[in-house]
N, C-alpha and C positions, 0 to 999 in steps of 0.2 A: 830566742829560740833554742828548742833543744831534738835531742833524736829520741824516741820510743823505738830501742832492741829486745828481744828475745833471749833472755840468758838460758841456754841447755841445760846447765846442770843442775838451777834449782829451777826449771820451766817454768821462770814468771818473766815478767816485763820489767823492765829500770826505761831510768830517765838519764840521758847521757847529755852531758856538756863535755863536744869532743870526747876525749877517750876517759876522760874523769867521770863516772857513774856519781847518778847526783842521790837516787834512793829507787828500792824497788817499791812496784806499784803493787795496791791491794785492790780485791773488790770494790766496787762502787767509787774509787779515786776520783776526783774530776780533775779532767783535762781539756785543752781545746788543742782539737785533731783538724790537723791542716788537709784541707781536700781542694782539688782545683786553686790554690794561690788563697783559699780563704779558711779561715777559724771557725770553727765550731764549737759552740761548748756541748761536751759529752761524758761518758763516764766508762772506766774500763770495767767491763763485766766476766764471771766467768761461767761457762756454762759445762759440754765437755771437752770445748775449744775456747779460746781467749776470745772475746769482740770488744767492738765499743758501741755503746749505747747512745743514739741521737734520739732522743725519743722514745717515739716506739720504733726506731729501723735500730737493725743491727747491721753491721760490717766485722764482719769476720776475721783477725788479722792472721796475717800468714808470717810464721814465723823466722823466713830467711830475708824479708823487708825491714828496711829502715822507716818509720814514720816520722814526721814533722811537727809537732805538738811545743805548747804552751802552756804553762803549768799554771793553774787558777789554785788563788790564796784560799 
């Protein structure tokens, strides 16, 4: 399990393993996003702000919050 955190200097979301940066994410990157203890398939997207898309549902990300995610290959 990893953390999704916002990096203010680049204005992008990055995946972290503790303090170690694994990589920055791009639009359309797939991931499993945790909501209520359950991981759901989603993709990271950018409109005027970053959001996670679950099919037809959009969840806008808050830059000061860390989210738990799993990476999809």
